[in-house]
Chimera marker file (.cmm) of the C-alpha trace (Angstrom):
<marker_set name="trace">
<marker id="1" x="0.000" y="0.000" z="0.000" r="1" g="1" b="0" radius="0.5"/>
<marker id="2" x="1.346" y="3.423" z="-0.930" r="1" g="1" b="0" radius="0.5"/>
<marker id="3" x="1.247" y="6.044" z="1.784" r="1" g="1" b="0" radius="0.5"/>
<marker id="4" x="1.460" y="9.795" z="1.449" r="1" g="1" b="0" radius="0.5"/>
<marker id="5" x="3.958" y="11.380" z="3.857" r="1" g="1" b="0" radius="0.5"/>
<marker id="6" x="3.489" y="14.805" z="5.412" r="1" g="1" b="0" radius="0.5"/>
<marker id="7" x="6.302" y="16.294" z="7.469" r="1" g="1" b="0" radius="0.5"/>
<marker id="8" x="5.294" y="18.940" z="9.983" r="1" g="1" b="0" radius="0.5"/>
<marker id="9" x="7.279" y="22.155" z="10.234" r="1" g="1" b="0" radius="0.5"/>
<marker id="10" x="8.146" y="21.159" z="13.814" r="1" g="1" b="0" radius="0.5"/>
<marker id="11" x="9.763" y="17.945" z="12.546" r="1" g="1" b="0" radius="0.5"/>
<marker id="12" x="11.768" y="19.855" z="9.935" r="1" g="1" b="0" radius="0.5"/>
<marker id="13" x="13.049" y="22.209" z="12.640" r="1" g="1" b="0" radius="0.5"/>
<marker id="14" x="13.942" y="19.240" z="14.842" r="1" g="1" b="0" radius="0.5"/>
<marker id="15" x="16.001" y="17.770" z="11.991" r="1" g="1" b="0" radius="0.5"/>
<marker id="16" x="17.787" y="21.076" z="11.381" r="1" g="1" b="0" radius="0.5"/>
<marker id="17" x="18.702" y="21.383" z="15.078" r="1" g="1" b="0" radius="0.5"/>
<marker id="18" x="20.046" y="17.835" z="15.185" r="1" g="1" b="0" radius="0.5"/>
<marker id="19" x="22.107" y="18.367" z="12.033" r="1" g="1" b="0" radius="0.5"/>
<marker id="20" x="23.607" y="21.573" z="13.421" r="1" g="1" b="0" radius="0.5"/>
<marker id="21" x="24.438" y="19.782" z="16.654" r="1" g="1" b="0" radius="0.5"/>
<marker id="22" x="26.174" y="16.891" z="14.886" r="1" g="1" b="0" radius="0.5"/>
<marker id="23" x="27.975" y="19.223" z="12.432" r="1" g="1" b="0" radius="0.5"/>
<marker id="24" x="29.448" y="21.053" z="15.428" r="1" g="1" b="0" radius="0.5"/>
<marker id="25" x="30.912" y="17.758" z="16.605" r="1" g="1" b="0" radius="0.5"/>
<marker id="26" x="31.931" y="16.272" z="13.259" r="1" g="1" b="0" radius="0.5"/>
<marker id="27" x="30.517" y="16.715" z="9.735" r="1" g="1" b="0" radius="0.5"/>
<marker id="28" x="30.482" y="12.941" z="9.182" r="1" g="1" b="0" radius="0.5"/>
<marker id="29" x="28.138" y="12.540" z="12.148" r="1" g="1" b="0" radius="0.5"/>
<marker id="30" x="25.647" y="14.922" z="10.550" r="1" g="1" b="0" radius="0.5"/>
<marker id="31" x="25.832" y="12.954" z="7.294" r="1" g="1" b="0" radius="0.5"/>
<marker id="32" x="25.405" y="9.648" z="9.133" r="1" g="1" b="0" radius="0.5"/>
<marker id="33" x="22.428" y="11.064" z="11.039" r="1" g="1" b="0" radius="0.5"/>
<marker id="34" x="20.734" y="12.100" z="7.795" r="1" g="1" b="0" radius="0.5"/>
<marker id="35" x="21.418" y="8.726" z="6.194" r="1" g="1" b="0" radius="0.5"/>
<marker id="36" x="19.916" y="6.881" z="9.134" r="1" g="1" b="0" radius="0.5"/>
<marker id="37" x="16.952" y="9.235" z="9.286" r="1" g="1" b="0" radius="0.5"/>
<marker id="38" x="16.229" y="8.584" z="5.590" r="1" g="1" b="0" radius="0.5"/>
<marker id="39" x="16.430" y="4.819" z="6.160" r="1" g="1" b="0" radius="0.5"/>
<marker id="40" x="14.023" y="5.102" z="9.096" r="1" g="1" b="0" radius="0.5"/>
<marker id="41" x="11.631" y="7.169" z="6.988" r="1" g="1" b="0" radius="0.5"/>
<marker id="42" x="11.696" y="4.524" z="4.238" r="1" g="1" b="0" radius="0.5"/>
<marker id="43" x="10.936" y="1.833" z="6.795" r="1" g="1" b="0" radius="0.5"/>
<marker id="44" x="8.036" y="3.886" z="8.188" r="1" g="1" b="0" radius="0.5"/>
<marker id="45" x="6.715" y="4.412" z="4.666" r="1" g="1" b="0" radius="0.5"/>
<marker id="46" x="6.801" y="0.683" z="3.878" r="1" g="1" b="0" radius="0.5"/>
<marker id="47" x="5.739" y="-0.725" z="7.266" r="1" g="1" b="0" radius="0.5"/>
<marker id="48" x="3.943" y="1.915" z="9.374" r="1" g="1" b="0" radius="0.5"/>
<marker id="49" x="1.653" y="-0.592" z="11.073" r="1" g="1" b="0" radius="0.5"/>
<marker id="50" x="4.625" y="-2.629" z="12.340" r="1" g="1" b="0" radius="0.5"/>
<marker id="51" x="5.546" y="0.251" z="14.641" r="1" g="1" b="0" radius="0.5"/>
<marker id="52" x="3.490" y="0.200" z="17.803" r="1" g="1" b="0" radius="0.5"/>
<marker id="53" x="1.363" y="3.054" z="19.074" r="1" g="1" b="0" radius="0.5"/>
<marker id="54" x="3.085" y="4.657" z="22.077" r="1" g="1" b="0" radius="0.5"/>
<marker id="55" x="0.692" y="7.435" z="23.143" r="1" g="1" b="0" radius="0.5"/>
<marker id="56" x="-2.242" y="9.509" z="21.820" r="1" g="1" b="0" radius="0.5"/>
<marker id="57" x="-2.384" y="7.403" z="18.614" r="1" g="1" b="0" radius="0.5"/>
<marker id="58" x="1.229" y="8.344" z="17.877" r="1" g="1" b="0" radius="0.5"/>
<marker id="59" x="3.819" y="5.785" z="16.841" r="1" g="1" b="0" radius="0.5"/>
<marker id="60" x="7.564" y="6.150" z="17.373" r="1" g="1" b="0" radius="0.5"/>
<marker id="61" x="10.222" y="4.695" z="15.090" r="1" g="1" b="0" radius="0.5"/>
<marker id="62" x="13.609" y="4.844" z="16.778" r="1" g="1" b="0" radius="0.5"/>
<marker id="63" x="16.835" y="5.394" z="14.903" r="1" g="1" b="0" radius="0.5"/>
<marker id="64" x="19.377" y="2.629" z="15.500" r="1" g="1" b="0" radius="0.5"/>
<marker id="65" x="22.601" y="4.551" z="16.042" r="1" g="1" b="0" radius="0.5"/>
<marker id="66" x="21.345" y="7.935" z="17.179" r="1" g="1" b="0" radius="0.5"/>
<marker id="67" x="19.129" y="8.567" z="20.234" r="1" g="1" b="0" radius="0.5"/>
<marker id="68" x="16.159" y="9.963" z="18.316" r="1" g="1" b="0" radius="0.5"/>
<marker id="69" x="12.620" y="8.832" z="17.659" r="1" g="1" b="0" radius="0.5"/>
<marker id="70" x="10.432" y="9.744" z="14.696" r="1" g="1" b="0" radius="0.5"/>
<marker id="71" x="6.989" y="10.492" z="16.117" r="1" g="1" b="0" radius="0.5"/>
<marker id="72" x="4.240" y="9.987" z="13.571" r="1" g="1" b="0" radius="0.5"/>
<marker id="73" x="0.546" y="9.417" z="13.171" r="1" g="1" b="0" radius="0.5"/>
<marker id="74" x="-1.026" y="7.040" z="10.651" r="1" g="1" b="0" radius="0.5"/>
<marker id="75" x="-4.436" y="8.030" z="9.320" r="1" g="1" b="0" radius="0.5"/>
<marker id="76" x="-5.883" y="6.113" z="6.367" r="1" g="1" b="0" radius="0.5"/>
<marker id="77" x="-3.225" y="6.407" z="3.640" r="1" g="1" b="0" radius="0.5"/>
<marker id="78" x="-1.350" y="9.328" z="5.187" r="1" g="1" b="0" radius="0.5"/>
<marker id="79" x="1.659" y="9.250" z="7.466" r="1" g="1" b="0" radius="0.5"/>
<marker id="80" x="2.119" y="12.519" z="9.330" r="1" g="1" b="0" radius="0.5"/>
<marker id="81" x="5.582" y="12.930" z="10.810" r="1" g="1" b="0" radius="0.5"/>
<marker id="82" x="5.029" y="15.255" z="13.745" r="1" g="1" b="0" radius="0.5"/>
<marker id="83" x="8.404" y="15.501" z="15.433" r="1" g="1" b="0" radius="0.5"/>
<marker id="84" x="11.905" y="14.051" z="15.602" r="1" g="1" b="0" radius="0.5"/>
<marker id="85" x="12.735" y="13.993" z="19.298" r="1" g="1" b="0" radius="0.5"/>
<marker id="86" x="15.888" y="13.095" z="21.191" r="1" g="1" b="0" radius="0.5"/>
<marker id="87" x="15.043" y="10.233" z="23.530" r="1" g="1" b="0" radius="0.5"/>
<marker id="88" x="15.780" y="12.451" z="26.551" r="1" g="1" b="0" radius="0.5"/>
<marker id="89" x="13.068" y="14.933" z="25.522" r="1" g="1" b="0" radius="0.5"/>
<marker id="90" x="9.556" y="14.750" z="26.954" r="1" g="1" b="0" radius="0.5"/>
<marker id="91" x="7.007" y="14.257" z="24.177" r="1" g="1" b="0" radius="0.5"/>
<marker id="92" x="4.284" y="15.778" z="26.371" r="1" g="1" b="0" radius="0.5"/>
<marker id="93" x="5.792" y="19.217" z="25.790" r="1" g="1" b="0" radius="0.5"/>
<marker id="94" x="4.573" y="19.419" z="22.188" r="1" g="1" b="0" radius="0.5"/>
<marker id="95" x="1.429" y="17.285" z="21.929" r="1" g="1" b="0" radius="0.5"/>
<marker id="96" x="-1.367" y="19.248" z="20.322" r="1" g="1" b="0" radius="0.5"/>
<marker id="97" x="-4.579" y="19.241" z="22.330" r="1" g="1" b="0" radius="0.5"/>
<link id1="1" id2="2" r="1" g="1" b="0" radius="0.2"/>
<link id1="2" id2="3" r="1" g="1" b="0" radius="0.2"/>
<link id1="3" id2="4" r="1" g="1" b="0" radius="0.2"/>
<link id1="4" id2="5" r="1" g="1" b="0" radius="0.2"/>
<link id1="5" id2="6" r="1" g="1" b="0" radius="0.2"/>
<link id1="6" id2="7" r="1" g="1" b="0" radius="0.2"/>
<link id1="7" id2="8" r="1" g="1" b="0" radius="0.2"/>
<link id1="8" id2="9" r="1" g="1" b="0" radius="0.2"/>
<link id1="9" id2="10" r="1" g="1" b="0" radius="0.2"/>
<link id1="10" id2="11" r="1" g="1" b="0" radius="0.2"/>
<link id1="11" id2="12" r="1" g="1" b="0" radius="0.2"/>
<link id1="12" id2="13" r="1" g="1" b="0" radius="0.2"/>
<link id1="13" id2="14" r="1" g="1" b="0" radius="0.2"/>
<link id1="14" id2="15" r="1" g="1" b="0" radius="0.2"/>
<link id1="15" id2="16" r="1" g="1" b="0" radius="0.2"/>
<link id1="16" id2="17" r="1" g="1" b="0" radius="0.2"/>
<link id1="17" id2="18" r="1" g="1" b="0" radius="0.2"/>
<link id1="18" id2="19" r="1" g="1" b="0" radius="0.2"/>
<link id1="19" id2="20" r="1" g="1" b="0" radius="0.2"/>
<link id1="20" id2="21" r="1" g="1" b="0" radius="0.2"/>
<link id1="21" id2="22" r="1" g="1" b="0" radius="0.2"/>
<link id1="22" id2="23" r="1" g="1" b="0" radius="0.2"/>
<link id1="23" id2="24" r="1" g="1" b="0" radius="0.2"/>
<link id1="24" id2="25" r="1" g="1" b="0" radius="0.2"/>
<link id1="25" id2="26" r="1" g="1" b="0" radius="0.2"/>
<link id1="26" id2="27" r="1" g="1" b="0" radius="0.2"/>
<link id1="27" id2="28" r="1" g="1" b="0" radius="0.2"/>
<link id1="28" id2="29" r="1" g="1" b="0" radius="0.2"/>
<link id1="29" id2="30" r="1" g="1" b="0" radius="0.2"/>
<link id1="30" id2="31" r="1" g="1" b="0" radius="0.2"/>
<link id1="31" id2="32" r="1" g="1" b="0" radius="0.2"/>
<link id1="32" id2="33" r="1" g="1" b="0" radius="0.2"/>
<link id1="33" id2="34" r="1" g="1" b="0" radius="0.2"/>
<link id1="34" id2="35" r="1" g="1" b="0" radius="0.2"/>
<link id1="35" id2="36" r="1" g="1" b="0" radius="0.2"/>
<link id1="36" id2="37" r="1" g="1" b="0" radius="0.2"/>
<link id1="37" id2="38" r="1" g="1" b="0" radius="0.2"/>
<link id1="38" id2="39" r="1" g="1" b="0" radius="0.2"/>
<link id1="39" id2="40" r="1" g="1" b="0" radius="0.2"/>
<link id1="40" id2="41" r="1" g="1" b="0" radius="0.2"/>
<link id1="41" id2="42" r="1" g="1" b="0" radius="0.2"/>
<link id1="42" id2="43" r="1" g="1" b="0" radius="0.2"/>
<link id1="43" id2="44" r="1" g="1" b="0" radius="0.2"/>
<link id1="44" id2="45" r="1" g="1" b="0" radius="0.2"/>
<link id1="45" id2="46" r="1" g="1" b="0" radius="0.2"/>
<link id1="46" id2="47" r="1" g="1" b="0" radius="0.2"/>
<link id1="47" id2="48" r="1" g="1" b="0" radius="0.2"/>
<link id1="48" id2="49" r="1" g="1" b="0" radius="0.2"/>
<link id1="49" id2="50" r="1" g="1" b="0" radius="0.2"/>
<link id1="50" id2="51" r="1" g="1" b="0" radius="0.2"/>
<link id1="51" id2="52" r="1" g="1" b="0" radius="0.2"/>
<link id1="52" id2="53" r="1" g="1" b="0" radius="0.2"/>
<link id1="53" id2="54" r="1" g="1" b="0" radius="0.2"/>
<link id1="54" id2="55" r="1" g="1" b="0" radius="0.2"/>
<link id1="55" id2="56" r="1" g="1" b="0" radius="0.2"/>
<link id1="56" id2="57" r="1" g="1" b="0" radius="0.2"/>
<link id1="57" id2="58" r="1" g="1" b="0" radius="0.2"/>
<link id1="58" id2="59" r="1" g="1" b="0" radius="0.2"/>
<link id1="59" id2="60" r="1" g="1" b="0" radius="0.2"/>
<link id1="60" id2="61" r="1" g="1" b="0" radius="0.2"/>
<link id1="61" id2="62" r="1" g="1" b="0" radius="0.2"/>
<link id1="62" id2="63" r="1" g="1" b="0" radius="0.2"/>
<link id1="63" id2="64" r="1" g="1" b="0" radius="0.2"/>
<link id1="64" id2="65" r="1" g="1" b="0" radius="0.2"/>
<link id1="65" id2="66" r="1" g="1" b="0" radius="0.2"/>
<link id1="66" id2="67" r="1" g="1" b="0" radius="0.2"/>
<link id1="67" id2="68" r="1" g="1" b="0" radius="0.2"/>
<link id1="68" id2="69" r="1" g="1" b="0" radius="0.2"/>
<link id1="69" id2="70" r="1" g="1" b="0" radius="0.2"/>
<link id1="70" id2="71" r="1" g="1" b="0" radius="0.2"/>
<link id1="71" id2="72" r="1" g="1" b="0" radius="0.2"/>
<link id1="72" id2="73" r="1" g="1" b="0" radius="0.2"/>
<link id1="73" id2="74" r="1" g="1" b="0" radius="0.2"/>
<link id1="74" id2="75" r="1" g="1" b="0" radius="0.2"/>
<link id1="75" id2="76" r="1" g="1" b="0" radius="0.2"/>
<link id1="76" id2="77" r="1" g="1" b="0" radius="0.2"/>
<link id1="77" id2="78" r="1" g="1" b="0" radius="0.2"/>
<link id1="78" id2="79" r="1" g="1" b="0" radius="0.2"/>
<link id1="79" id2="80" r="1" g="1" b="0" radius="0.2"/>
<link id1="80" id2="81" r="1" g="1" b="0" radius="0.2"/>
<link id1="81" id2="82" r="1" g="1" b="0" radius="0.2"/>
<link id1="82" id2="83" r="1" g="1" b="0" radius="0.2"/>
<link id1="83" id2="84" r="1" g="1" b="0" radius="0.2"/>
<link id1="84" id2="85" r="1" g="1" b="0" radius="0.2"/>
<link id1="85" id2="86" r="1" g="1" b="0" radius="0.2"/>
<link id1="86" id2="87" r="1" g="1" b="0" radius="0.2"/>
<link id1="87" id2="88" r="1" g="1" b="0" radius="0.2"/>
<link id1="88" id2="89" r="1" g="1" b="0" radius="0.2"/>
<link id1="89" id2="90" r="1" g="1" b="0" radius="0.2"/>
<link id1="90" id2="91" r="1" g="1" b="0" radius="0.2"/>
<link id1="91" id2="92" r="1" g="1" b="0" radius="0.2"/>
<link id1="92" id2="93" r="1" g="1" b="0" radius="0.2"/>
<link id1="93" id2="94" r="1" g="1" b="0" radius="0.2"/>
<link id1="94" id2="95" r="1" g="1" b="0" radius="0.2"/>
<link id1="95" id2="96" r="1" g="1" b="0" radius="0.2"/>
<link id1="96" id2="97" r="1" g="1" b="0" radius="0.2"/>
</marker_set>
């Protein structure tokens, strides 16, 4: 089944912040982060129902090497990526009511 993917502005900003952080450490880390994020997105796109619901109908796909989770919602044929959070961050701080 083909899914449409929407990426929220919040998620795009989260990615930018992570890239800046990893670039400050080492440019290769930023590249590796992006590569892993793309692989995780592809997995989500192909198998969204294999990722369990964690809270408020939101699923989290965790990156393997980096401590980040892709928080997304699956509705019909649309995957909405809401945020890319470091695992130390509290997801309750951004949930829309």
